[in-house]
C-alpha positions in Angstrom: -7.1 -23.7 -2.8 -9.6 -22.7 -0.8 -7.0 -19.7 -0.1 -6.8 -18.5 -4.0 -11.1 -17.7 -3.9 -11.5 -14.3 -5.3 -13.4 -12.3 -3.4 -15.7 -8.8 -4.6 -14.8 -5.8 -2.1 -17.5 -5.9 -0.3 -16.9 -9.5 0.7 -13.0 -8.4 1.4 -14.6 -6.1 3.5 -16.9 -8.2 5.6 -13.7 -10.8 5.9 -10.8 -7.9 7.1 -13.7 -6.4 9.1 -13.8 -2.7 7.2 -15.8 -0.5 5.4 -15.4 -1.1 1.0 -14.4 2.4 0.9 -11.3 1.6 3.0 -10.3 -2.2 1.2 -10.9 0.0 -2.0 -8.1 3.2 -0.5 -6.2 0.1 0.6 -5.9 -1.3 -2.7 -5.3 2.3 -4.5 -2.2 2.8 -2.1 -0.5 -0.8 -2.5 -1.3 -2.4 0.8 -3.5 -4.8 -0.3 -3.2 -6.6 -3.5 -6.7 -6.3 -5.6 -7.3 -6.1 -9.7 -10.2 -4.4 -11.3 -11.7 -5.9 -13.9 -13.1 -4.0 -16.7 -10.8 -0.9 -16.7 -11.2 1.7 -14.5 -15.1 1.6 -13.7 -14.9 -2.4 -12.9 -15.4 -3.6 -10.1 -12.5 -4.7 -7.5 -11.3 -8.4 -7.1 -8.9 -9.8 -4.1 -7.7 -13.2 -3.4 -8.7 -14.4 0.2 -4.7 -15.3 0.3 -4.1 -10.9 -0.2 -6.5 -10.9 2.5 -4.9 -13.0 5.4 -1.3 -11.6 3.5 -2.7 -8.2 4.6 -3.7 -9.6 8.5 -0.5 -11.1 8.9 2.2 -8.6 7.7 0.2 -4.8 8.0 2.1 -2.2 6.4 4.3 0.0 9.3 6.5 2.3 7.3 4.1 4.6 5.0 4.9 8.3 3.6 3.6 11.1 5.9 1.8 13.0 2.8 0.2 10.0 1.3 -1.8 12.2 -1.5 0.2 11.4 -4.6 3.1 9.4 -3.3 2.7 6.0 -5.5 2.9 8.1 -8.3 6.3 9.7 -7.6 4.8 13.2 -6.8 6.6 14.7 -3.6 3.3 17.0 -1.7 5.8 18.0 1.1 6.8 21.6 0.9 9.8 23.5 2.2 8.8 26.0 4.6 11.2 28.7 3.1 9.5 28.2 0.0 5.9 28.3 1.4 3.6 30.9 -0.3 0.4 32.4 1.3 -2.2 29.5 1.5 -0.2 26.6 1.6 0.8 24.3 4.6 3.5 25.2 7.3 4.9 24.2 10.7 2.6 24.8 13.8 5.4 26.2 15.6 6.1 28.9 12.5 2.3 29.3 12.3 2.2 30.2 16.1 5.6 32.7 15.6 3.9 34.5 12.9 0.5 34.6 14.7 2.2 36.1 17.3 3.8 38.5 15.2 1.0 39.5 13.2 -1.1 40.4 17.2 1.5 41.8 18.6 1.5 44.3 15.7 -2.1 45.1 16.1 -2.0 45.9 19.7 1.1 48.0 20.3 -0.6 51.3 19.2 -2.7 50.8 21.9 -2.4 52.3 25.2 
């Protein structure tokens, strides 16, 4: 079949009208089925049928934090456990910033 023709990363990117890096990321996320030849340093091969399937059934639901979610590691942190330098919510950040600014300006007349 013509749809089972293997495409290189560049050919798949041209077919999907995205960059080769985007295709590589889609394969790593599991959005697009592809194989890496020659171990971890090899080239990617993607079937044309996999590209067509991706276009006809785009992924809608993804984890909020894509990082290592494929490895089963949760990256989202609870605000109650957040330490200095970690990501916190915007409302909490605004509240803490407001409190610090108020402390600094209380001593001024």
